[in-house]
N, C-alpha and C positions, 0 to 999 in steps of 0.2 A: 450776897446773900440770897439773891434769888436763886443762884445754881443750887445753893442747899436745898431751897424749897422744892426747884424743880426734881431734884434727886430724890428728896422724899417722898414726893407726890409719885414719881416713876416707882421707887421702891414699893409705895403701898399698891399700886396696880399691879405689879408682879405678885405680891404677896396674893392679893384678891385672886389673881389669875391661877396660881398655883396651888390655891386650897380649894378651887373651884373645880375639881378635876370632873370627868364626865359621870354623871349618876344616871345608872340604868336601872329601871325597873320593868320586868317582865311579867305579864299574865300568859297562862295556858291553861287547855283544858286538863283538868286533873285527871291522872291515870291515863292520858291520851297516848298511842302508840305513834311515835312520828316516824319510826322506823320504815313504815310503809311506803312513805312519800319517796319520790326517784326524781321528780320533775317540778318545775316551776315556771310561773309566767306573769306578766303584769296585769292587773285585774281590770283594766277597761280594753277588752278585746285584743288582749296581747301586745298593747301599745303603751308605752311608759309614759305614763301620764304622771304629773308631778302638782300637789297642791301645796303652796307656799308663796311666799312674797315674788312679787314680778322680776325683781333684779336677781335672784336666783334662779328664775326659769329662763337661764341663758341656754343655748345649745351645747355650750362647751362645759358647763357646770352639770346638765343634763347627762351628756356622754361620760362624765366623769362618775356620776351616781351610778349610771347604768354599769357601767364597768366594775366599778367597786362591790356591787352588789352582786352581781353575777360570778365574780373572781370568790367573794365570800362564802356564796352559797355553794358553790363548787367545792371549797374546803371543807364544807359540812356534808358532803356527799350530794347535794341535789344540782342537777343540772338544770340549766334553761331550755325549754322546749316548748315553742309557740304552736304546736300542733295539738297536742293531748296534755296538758298540764294537770298534775296531780294537786298542786297548790296554785292559787293567786296571789301575789303580793301588791298590797297598796303603799305608797310611800307619801308621806307629809312632813314638811319642816313648817314650823312656827318660828318667827324672830320677833322679839319684842325688847325695846330699850328698857335697860333698868339702871338704877342709879346706885354708886357705890361710895363711901366716903372715907376719905383720907384724913386723918388728924396731925395736926404739927404744932408745934410751937412758933412763938414770933422769931424772925430770923435774927433779931437784934440781942436777944435774950440769950446770955450764956450761963444761965444758972438752970437748976432743976425747978420746973414748974409745969404745972399740966400741961396737955395738948390744948391749946383752946381755939387754935384756928382750924376751920372745917373746911376741905375742899371736895365739890362733887366730882366723881368720875362717871362719865356715861359709859355702860356696857352693854352688850347685846344677850342678851338670854334666848338662847336657841334650844328648842325642842326638835327632836328628829324620831318621827313614829313610823313604824314598820309593822305592818298588819299583815296576817297570813290567813288565807282562807282556803279551807278545804273544798275543791271545786264539786266533788260529788254530792256532799252533804251540805254544800252552802252555806257554813257557819264557821266563824273565825275561831281558829284554834290556838292562835299564838298572837302575842302582841308585845312590842318593845318600845319603850319610850325613853330616848337618851336625852338628857338635859345638861348643858354646859353653858358657862358663860364666855365670852370672846371680847376683843376690842370692837370698836364701832366698825371698823374697815377689815373684815376678817381675809386672810389670804385663802382664796377659794383654788387651791391647788390640787391635782389629783391625790398628792400624799395625804394632805388633810382630809379630804373626802373620804380617803382609804380608810384612816384612822376612826374616823366617825361613824362609817358603815360596819367597820370591825367592832367597835365597842357596842353598837346597837345591836349586832347580830352574837356577839359572844356568848350569849346563854342560850342561844339555838341549840337545841341537841344534836350533836355529829350524829351521822349515821355511821352504825357499828360496820367495819370491815367484814366481809363476808369471805 
């Protein structure tokens, strides 16, 4: 009977995870011409700085983020340049624990009754924020806020970081080919 309960809880967690795809909101200056930008660098003296939880401020995770961002921006037609960038990028990650609920009926009941037992499932709510600032004007021209739910101990692999960065930068305007 405990197996049934565990399967139901696992199924509920999968359902919550599947229904919580990455939600991305972007803000941009209206009527702003993004085609003039060719290069970017990190905000703090072109050194990659990261604001977020300490356990994510690991050198390996930082290198994953840098690689993913540089690759995705290159796909958008904007190259990394630490000498004279057009755009400055700031990266922030916020992780908070959140609670989901799974409802199930008692294991020993084999007739239809409402789901009366409730299990709490701890999740992480992650927010990944990317700000782009026009270096000459000194003002923010674009912001992406990507929000998703994870299990408590997400796998911080290059592939997962690549997916997060791609989702966050998906709506950034691609530079037109000349």
